[in-house]
C-alpha positions in Angstrom: 78.7 101.4 126.6 82.5 101.6 126.9 83.0 99.2 124.0 80.7 101.2 121.7 82.5 104.4 122.7 85.8 102.7 121.9 84.5 101.6 118.5 83.2 105.1 117.7 86.6 106.6 118.7 88.5 104.1 116.6 86.2 104.8 113.6 86.7 108.5 114.0 90.5 108.2 114.1 90.4 106.1 111.0 88.3 108.6 109.1 90.6 111.4 110.3 93.6 109.5 109.0 92.0 108.9 105.6 91.0 112.6 105.3 94.5 113.7 106.3 96.1 111.4 103.7 93.8 112.8 101.0 94.4 116.4 102.0 98.2 115.9 101.7 98.0 116.2 98.0 95.4 118.9 97.9 97.5 121.5 99.7 100.9 122.6 98.8 103.5 123.4 101.4 102.7 126.9 102.6 106.0 128.7 102.0 108.2 128.5 98.9 111.9 128.6 99.5 114.1 131.3 98.2 115.7 129.0 95.8 112.3 128.4 94.1 112.1 132.0 93.2 115.2 131.9 90.9 114.9 131.8 87.1 115.6 128.5 85.3 117.0 128.6 81.8 115.7 126.2 79.1 117.7 123.0 79.2 117.4 120.2 76.7 118.4 116.6 77.1 117.9 113.7 74.7 116.0 110.6 75.7 116.9 107.7 73.3 113.4 106.2 73.3 111.1 109.1 73.7 112.9 112.1 72.2 113.6 115.5 73.5 112.9 116.6 77.0 112.8 120.3 77.7 112.7 122.1 81.0 111.2 125.5 80.6 110.8 128.5 82.8 109.4 131.4 80.9 108.6 134.8 82.2 104.9 135.0 81.5 104.0 138.0 83.6 102.3 139.7 80.6 99.9 136.8 80.3 96.8 136.8 82.5 96.4 133.7 84.6 93.1 132.8 82.8 95.0 132.9 79.5 98.0 130.8 80.5 96.7 127.4 79.4 95.8 128.6 76.0 99.2 130.2 75.7 101.0 127.0 76.5 98.7 124.8 74.3 99.3 127.2 71.3 102.9 125.8 71.2 101.5 122.4 70.3 99.0 123.2 67.5 98.3 120.2 65.3 99.5 117.8 68.0 97.7 115.9 70.7 98.7 117.0 74.2 98.9 115.1 77.5 98.9 117.6 80.3 100.0 116.7 83.9 99.6 119.2 86.8 101.9 118.0 89.5 104.4 118.9 92.2 107.6 117.3 93.5 106.2 116.9 97.0 103.1 115.0 95.8 103.6 111.2 96.2 100.7 110.2 93.9 102.1 112.5 91.2 105.5 110.9 91.4 104.0 107.4 91.3 101.9 108.2 88.3 105.0 109.3 86.4 106.4 105.8 86.8 103.2 104.3 85.5 103.0 106.7 82.6 106.5 105.7 81.4 105.0 102.4 80.3 102.2 104.1 78.4 104.7 106.5 76.7 106.8 103.6 75.5 103.8 101.9 74.1 102.7 105.1 72.3 106.2 106.1 71.2 105.2 106.0 67.5 102.5 108.6 68.1 103.1 112.3 67.9 101.9 113.2 71.4 103.3 116.2 73.3 103.7 115.4 77.0 103.5 118.6 79.0 104.2 118.8 82.8 103.3 121.9 84.8 104.2 122.7 88.4 104.3 125.8 90.6 106.8 127.3 93.1 105.7 124.9 95.8 108.0 122.4 94.1 111.6 122.6 95.3 113.4 123.9 92.2 116.5 121.7 92.4 114.4 118.6 93.0 112.0 119.7 90.1 115.0 120.1 87.7 116.4 116.7 88.6 113.0 115.0 88.3 112.2 116.7 85.0 115.3 115.3 83.4 113.9 111.8 84.2 110.4 112.5 82.8 110.5 113.0 79.0 108.4 115.9 77.9 108.1 119.6 78.2 108.2 121.0 81.7 106.9 124.3 82.8 107.4 126.0 86.2 104.7 128.7 86.4 103.7 131.2 89.0 101.3 130.1 91.7 98.6 132.3 90.2 99.1 130.9 86.8 99.1 127.3 88.1 96.1 127.9 90.2 94.2 129.4 87.3 94.8 126.2 85.2 93.9 123.9 88.1 90.8 125.7 89.3 89.5 127.6 86.3 90.2 125.1 83.5 90.0 121.8 85.4 87.7 122.8 88.4 90.2 120.9 90.6 91.6 121.6 94.0 94.1 118.8 94.0 96.9 117.1 92.2 97.7 115.2 90.2 95.3 116.6 87.6 95.4 115.5 84.0 94.0 116.8 80.7 94.2 115.4 77.2 93.7 117.7 74.2 93.3 116.7 70.5 95.3 118.2 67.7 92.7 121.1 67.4 93.4 122.1 71.0 90.0 120.8 72.2 90.0 119.1 75.6 88.8 115.5 75.3 89.5 114.2 78.8 90.3 115.4 82.3 90.8 113.6 85.6 91.8 114.4 89.1 94.0 111.5 90.3 95.6 109.0 88.1 92.9 106.8 86.5 95.3 103.9 85.6 97.5 103.0 82.6 94.7 101.4 80.6 92.5 104.5 80.8 95.3 106.9 79.9 96.4 104.8 77.0 92.8 104.5 75.7 92.2 108.3 76.0 95.5 109.1 74.3 94.7 106.7 71.4 91.4 108.5 70.9 93.1 111.8 70.1 95.7 110.1 67.9 93.2 109.0 65.2 
């Protein structure tokens, strides 16, 4: 009896650890720091292999959260878009950026817009530093705007969450969690035809 009770307790602890690890990327830190509330001006830096990387913080208070994704995508009309919803504190998000670097290099001849969106749960200084290392356009949105994209458009509660849009702005792919380099490359190639 004691052995069975021990095995049940051990299994319960294992399940609790797995759930805790999964939840760590489903819930942002509860309080944003004061430094996260400051405005960030647009900065541009040149990446020799992949082109221009822009960090953007736009005051979008006049845009309803449910309209924010369409507003962002409108800047990329006629161009396929890879969209990455992430945060600096999310380990799987950070790991996927490293894996996507290979895909980006392989597709460097394609006219794909790489768009990265985060919210105030990301430390601003860390976000700025990381964004300089991740070629693409980076947006820091309000929590309400970020949540609208995450939950209304992608029906997701966790990050990383990805979307791919064709040159007409139609969503062709979405995924919660990084599906792997091969899947991302194949999905991006579909919208480049």
